[in-house]
C-alpha positions as a printed Julia matrix, in Angstrom:
420×3 Matrix{Float64}:
   0.0     0.0    0.0
   1.27    3.53  -0.81
   2.15    6.06   1.88
  -0.89    8.1    0.82
  -3.07    5.01   1.21
  -1.64    4.35   4.67
  -2.44    7.92   5.75
  -5.98    7.64   4.37
  -6.48    4.5    6.48
  -4.92    6.17   9.51
  -7.23    9.18   9.26
 -10.22    6.89   8.73
  -9.17    5.0   11.84
  -8.88    8.22  13.79
 -12.37    9.16  12.67
 -13.58    5.94  14.27
 -11.39    6.04  17.37
 -11.02    9.72  18.19
 -13.94   11.68  16.74
 -16.36   10.76  19.52
 -13.82   11.62  22.19
 -12.95   14.94  20.52
 -16.6    15.87  20.08
 -17.21   15.01  23.74
 -14.3    17.18  24.91
 -15.32   20.12  22.73
 -18.97   19.88  23.67
 -18.07   19.86  27.33
 -16.63   23.35  26.85
 -18.87   24.73  24.1
 -22.06   23.38  25.66
 -24.33   20.74  24.2
 -26.33   23.38  22.3
 -23.17   23.78  20.18
 -23.01   20.09  19.32
 -23.09   20.92  15.6
 -20.12   23.3   15.99
 -18.12   20.62  17.82
 -18.85   18.07  15.08
 -17.99   20.55  12.32
 -14.58   21.46  13.74
 -13.72   17.79  14.3
 -14.66   16.97  10.71
 -12.61   19.83   9.28
  -9.69   18.9   11.52
  -9.73   15.37  10.13
  -9.72   16.78   6.58
  -6.8    19.01   7.53
  -4.99   16.0    9.0
  -5.37   14.13   5.71
  -3.91   17.04   3.76
  -1.14   17.99   6.21
   0.04   14.48   7.05
   0.15   13.53   3.37
   2.66   16.33   2.79
   4.63   16.51   6.03
   4.2    13.06   7.54
   2.33   11.87  10.6
   3.19   13.72  13.85
   4.56   11.83  16.85
   1.3    12.34  18.74
  -1.51   12.36  16.14
  -4.26   12.35  18.79
  -2.81   15.44  20.44
  -2.37   17.11  17.05
  -6.04   16.55  16.19
  -7.15   17.79  19.6
  -5.19   21.05  19.34
  -6.37   21.77  15.79
 -10.0    21.07  16.67
  -9.77   23.18  19.83
  -8.27   26.13  17.98
 -10.81   25.95  15.17
 -13.67   25.98  17.63
 -12.28   28.89  19.62
 -11.58   30.85  16.42
 -15.2    30.36  15.34
 -16.46   31.75  18.64
 -13.98   34.64  18.6
 -15.19   35.65  15.13
 -18.69   35.84  16.54
 -17.46   37.62  19.66
 -19.81   35.44  21.62
 -18.28   34.08  24.81
 -21.76   33.29  26.08
 -21.8    30.23  23.84
 -19.06   28.68  25.98
 -19.72   26.73  29.13
 -20.03   29.22  32.04
 -16.75   28.18  33.7
 -14.79   28.97  30.54
 -16.85   31.95  29.37
 -15.75   33.82  32.5
 -12.15   33.54  31.25
 -12.9    34.72  27.7
  -9.68   36.14  26.31
  -6.08   35.01  26.53
  -6.77   32.54  29.32
  -9.42   30.61  27.47
  -6.97   28.15  25.84
  -5.44   27.12  29.15
  -8.91   26.83  30.66
  -9.95   24.67  27.73
  -6.95   22.4   28.31
  -7.86   22.02  31.97
 -11.35   20.96  30.91
 -10.28   18.55  28.21
  -6.78   17.25  28.59
  -6.05   14.31  26.34
  -6.01   11.87  29.22
  -9.45   13.02  30.32
 -11.18   12.61  26.96
 -12.41    9.02  27.56
 -14.29   10.06  30.71
 -15.59   13.15  28.92
 -16.94   10.88  26.2
 -18.88    8.82  28.71
 -20.23   11.96  30.37
 -21.43   13.3   27.02
 -23.09    9.97  26.28
 -25.13   10.44  29.43
 -25.93   14.0   28.34
 -27.17   12.82  24.94
 -29.44   10.27  26.66
 -31.66   13.2   27.67
 -35.11   12.07  28.89
 -36.64   14.99  26.96
 -35.87   13.11  23.73
 -37.67    9.95  22.57
 -35.78    6.81  23.57
 -34.72    5.79  20.07
 -33.64    9.35  19.32
 -31.44    9.38  22.41
 -29.73    6.17  21.36
 -29.4     7.21  17.7
 -27.96   10.63  18.59
 -25.37    9.1   20.9
 -24.35    6.46  18.36
 -24.02    9.06  15.62
 -22.31   11.83  17.57
 -20.07   10.03  20.02
 -19.58    6.58  18.46
 -19.12    7.7   14.85
 -22.02    5.64  13.47
 -23.39    6.64  10.08
 -27.18    6.77   9.56
 -26.81    3.55   7.55
 -25.13    1.76  10.46
 -27.81    3.01  12.87
 -30.6     1.9   10.54
 -29.0    -1.55  10.34
 -28.94   -1.74  14.14
 -32.58   -0.62  14.4
 -33.79   -2.7   11.42
 -34.95    0.62  10.01
 -34.23    2.7    6.9
 -31.55    5.37   6.47
 -33.93    8.26   5.8
 -35.95    7.57   8.94
 -32.76    7.66  11.0
 -31.66   10.95   9.37
 -35.01   12.55  10.24
 -34.76   11.25  13.8
 -31.26   12.73  14.2
 -32.32   16.09  12.74
 -35.27   16.36  15.12
 -33.12   15.39  18.13
 -30.45   17.99  17.35
 -33.04   20.72  16.84
 -34.72   19.86  20.11
 -31.45   20.14  22.01
 -30.58   23.44  20.32
 -34.01   24.87  21.13
 -33.67   23.87  24.77
 -30.29   25.52  25.21
 -27.61   23.84  27.29
 -28.39   20.47  28.8
 -26.67   19.64  32.04
 -24.47   16.59  32.22
 -25.99   14.48  35.0
 -23.98   13.43  38.03
 -24.49   11.04  40.92
 -27.94    9.52  41.24
 -29.13   11.53  38.22
 -27.17    9.07  36.07
 -29.35    6.12  37.05
 -32.47    6.92  34.95
 -30.27    7.17  31.84
 -28.44    3.9   32.32
 -30.85    1.8   30.26
 -30.28    3.97  27.19
 -26.53    3.98  27.7
 -26.54    0.2   28.03
 -28.34   -0.01  24.69
 -25.8     2.32  23.07
 -22.88    0.19  24.26
 -24.67   -3.02  23.29
 -25.23   -1.73  19.73
 -21.67   -0.37  19.56
 -20.3    -3.81  20.43
 -22.73   -5.56  18.1
 -21.67   -3.4   15.15
 -18.1    -4.45  15.84
 -18.99   -8.12  16.26
 -21.28   -8.38  13.21
 -20.23   -5.4   11.17
 -22.51   -3.79   8.58
 -19.36   -2.43   6.91
 -18.97   -4.14   3.52
 -15.23   -4.77   3.89
 -15.02   -5.87   7.53
 -16.72   -8.8    9.19
 -15.33   -7.92  12.63
 -14.3    -4.43  13.75
 -12.39   -5.12  16.92
 -11.77   -1.45  17.66
 -15.51   -0.88  18.14
 -15.79   -3.89  20.43
 -12.77   -2.75  22.43
 -14.28    0.73  22.81
 -17.6    -0.73  23.99
 -15.78   -2.9   26.53
 -13.7     0.06  27.75
 -16.75    2.24  28.29
 -18.68   -0.58  29.96
 -15.75   -1.19  32.3
 -15.91    2.5   33.26
 -19.57    1.98  34.19
 -18.69   -0.94  36.43
 -16.14    1.26  38.23
 -18.72    3.94  39.08
 -20.66    3.59  42.36
 -24.01    4.48  40.75
 -23.5     2.8   37.38
 -22.04   -0.49  38.64
 -25.46   -2.15  38.53
 -26.14   -5.85  37.88
 -27.14   -4.9   34.3
 -23.79   -3.14  33.72
 -21.89   -6.21  34.92
 -24.08   -8.51  32.8
 -23.48   -6.38  29.7
 -19.73   -6.46  30.33
 -19.9   -10.26  30.75
 -21.76  -10.58  27.44
 -19.14   -8.52  25.62
 -16.18  -10.39  27.08
 -17.66  -13.82  26.37
 -18.33  -12.92  22.74
 -14.94  -11.25  22.34
 -13.28  -14.48  23.51
 -14.29  -16.12  20.21
 -12.92  -13.44  17.85
  -9.86  -15.32  16.62
 -11.84  -18.44  15.78
 -14.55  -16.66  13.78
 -12.34  -16.03  10.73
  -9.84  -18.44   9.17
  -6.45  -17.6    7.67
  -8.08  -16.9    4.29
 -10.47  -14.38   5.85
 -13.49  -16.67   5.5
 -16.27  -16.8    8.09
 -16.09  -19.81  10.42
 -19.48  -20.66  11.91
 -19.82  -21.68  15.56
 -20.23  -25.36  14.71
 -16.9   -25.38  12.86
 -14.8   -23.17  15.13
 -11.6   -24.48  16.68
 -12.4   -23.97  20.35
  -8.72  -24.16  21.21
  -8.45  -20.7   19.67
 -10.97  -19.21  22.07
  -9.4   -16.81  24.57
  -9.66  -18.58  27.93
  -8.58  -15.45  29.79
 -11.47  -13.45  28.35
 -13.87  -16.32  29.09
 -12.73  -16.36  32.72
 -13.12  -12.57  32.94
 -16.58  -12.8   31.4
 -17.64  -15.48  33.87
 -16.39  -13.36  36.77
 -18.39  -10.39  35.48
 -21.44  -12.64  35.1
 -21.03  -13.77  38.7
 -20.83  -10.12  39.82
 -24.07   -9.43  37.92
 -25.99  -11.95  40.01
 -26.3    -9.6   43.0
 -29.67   -8.15  41.92
 -33.25   -9.39  41.94
 -33.98   -9.02  38.23
 -32.67  -10.97  35.23
 -32.23   -8.38  32.49
 -31.9    -9.28  28.79
 -28.13   -8.81  29.22
 -28.11  -11.47  31.95
 -29.96  -13.89  29.7
 -27.8   -13.23  26.63
 -24.65  -13.49  28.72
 -25.95  -16.79  30.11
 -26.39  -18.09  26.55
 -22.88  -16.97  25.63
 -21.48  -18.6   28.77
 -23.1   -21.96  27.91
 -21.54  -21.83  24.45
 -18.13  -20.95  25.89
 -18.27  -23.77  28.44
 -19.46  -26.48  26.04
 -16.59  -28.86  25.16
 -17.87  -29.09  21.56
 -20.75  -27.95  19.41
 -22.26  -31.44  19.56
 -22.2   -31.38  23.36
 -24.03  -28.03  23.61
 -26.95  -28.17  26.04
 -29.57  -26.73  23.68
 -32.35  -27.27  26.24
 -30.82  -24.78  28.65
 -30.15  -22.32  25.83
 -33.77  -22.65  24.68
 -34.93  -21.92  28.22
 -32.86  -18.75  28.17
 -34.44  -17.71  24.87
 -37.9   -18.41  26.23
 -37.17  -16.11  29.17
 -35.68  -13.55  26.79
 -38.87  -13.65  24.71
 -40.94  -13.04  27.83
 -38.63  -10.23  29.0
 -37.69   -8.48  25.77
 -39.38   -9.93  22.66
 -38.15   -8.96  19.2
 -38.07  -10.52  15.71
 -34.3   -11.1   16.01
 -34.73  -12.92  19.33
 -37.47  -15.05  17.75
 -35.18  -15.88  14.83
 -32.35  -16.91  17.15
 -34.76  -18.98  19.23
 -35.89  -20.77  16.05
 -32.27  -21.67  15.28
 -31.9   -23.21  18.75
 -35.2   -25.04  18.33
 -33.92  -26.53  15.06
 -30.78  -27.79  16.79
 -32.89  -29.38  19.52
 -35.88  -30.75  17.58
 -34.94  -30.69  13.92
 -35.11  -28.25  10.97
 -38.88  -28.59  10.45
 -39.52  -27.27  13.96
 -37.13  -24.39  13.28
 -38.9   -23.54  10.03
 -42.29  -23.54  11.73
 -40.97  -21.23  14.43
 -39.63  -18.78  11.83
 -42.9   -18.69   9.93
 -44.65  -17.95  13.25
 -42.48  -14.88  14.0
 -44.81  -12.11  15.14
 -43.36   -9.29  13.03
 -41.47  -11.18  10.33
 -41.83   -8.17   7.98
 -39.31   -6.34  10.18
 -36.74   -8.92   8.99
 -37.59   -8.53   5.29
 -34.21   -6.91   4.5
 -32.25   -8.81   7.14
 -29.83  -11.15   5.33
 -29.56  -13.52   8.31
 -33.23  -14.44   7.85
 -32.6   -15.73   4.32
 -29.36  -17.42   5.35
 -31.13  -19.21   8.23
 -34.08  -20.29   6.1
 -31.69  -21.56   3.44
 -29.74  -23.59   5.98
 -32.87  -25.11   7.51
 -34.39  -26.0    4.14
 -31.08  -27.59   3.16
 -31.04  -29.61   6.4
 -34.67  -30.62   5.75
 -33.74  -32.04   2.33
 -35.14  -29.24   0.14
 -32.13  -27.86  -1.79
 -34.3   -25.92  -4.25
 -35.89  -23.78  -1.56
 -32.56  -23.53   0.22
 -30.97  -22.14  -2.93
 -33.69  -19.49  -3.34
 -33.19  -18.26   0.22
 -29.39  -18.26  -0.03
 -29.63  -16.19  -3.22
 -31.95  -13.73  -1.52
 -29.58  -13.37   1.43
 -26.67  -12.88  -0.95
 -28.47   -9.98  -2.64
 -29.19   -8.35   0.71
 -25.64   -8.24   2.06
 -22.84   -5.96   0.88
 -20.19   -7.94   2.73
 -17.81   -9.89   0.44
 -17.06  -12.22   3.36
 -20.71  -13.02   3.91
 -21.27  -13.46   0.18
 -18.37  -15.89   0.01
 -19.95  -17.9    2.84
 -23.29  -17.93   1.02
 -21.55  -19.01  -2.19
 -20.17  -22.0   -0.32
 -23.66  -22.85   0.89
 -25.09  -22.39  -2.62
 -22.61  -24.95  -3.95
 -23.93  -27.42  -1.37
 -27.43  -27.11  -2.86
 -26.1   -28.49  -6.15
 -24.61  -31.67  -4.67
């Protein structure tokens, strides 16, 4: 790859890794009503990085370089307006030569991760509809595109764009929104849990056409969830269960893709490649989560992941226990995706015909119309039931619905099996 190509990939990586932290640091000083300004200066700073680094090389501390450029651009914009009132009150009082040092005290590089988590809580404002809170946080502080959010919500891009526009306008119209502290964090935890769950899920089953797994997103979700478990208010059983779920899934990363970059399904994975240290950490987190009275969806999903991790082989999986977990999950938090996953377990336990019947009984199957895993599952079950013609039709449909070359290659392998 050329040097220019390397820099393009580096800047793209920084967009993923640093943009949310930079926006959080800037917004902490500019105020959440200036969220658009913070995003604009981060975007232009990334463009400047691409141009400057291509000519002069990458600086020793690229994160610090981006932070300083973004900070200066934001302050210049406010100076041109002569409007110190748009700054947070603590910094507005120092408007003038001292504002840069005050800014640094607010948002030193080492503090950005905590600032990001604080701004996530701020974006989960109860004044916004629940899905808008989650979408805004994913877009602004996790770097998700509307397409990635729509994939997570099983929605369409335009609906997500409208939702984001309305949420931003509502925050601007309200003026500054306080970042909650102490017990005020607790009512926003459910939304933040969902944000981190979707952040991890996008890394684990990426909607990006060129990447099956995006470990950096999973690592960021784990990092932020660990911060929750270190906070006296946020270290709830649900936070520990969510962390357990992430760690148990992350333990299987290396076995999910072979040396050729092909997908390796659970049944075919070399369990010797699973990370036993992460499994142990996940089990410890799951044990810590058992201190409450309620089994949240994260508890149930982590329990399913734990049973998979502890099974000596795919053939020795206790599908009855896993089905029980899915039954409880359906009672606690029903969704078409949960019903689809339950049908897969049912097929393993009672045969493909039972799985097919369960899929056709899904309450809102139309919500899965554009979901490629529905077609892939139906194809696999029809193939197992001895109907290669129907299996082929469903595999072809799933292939048309995914942009991922890796997933298409997997479906091509399955399609060849329908011809045997």
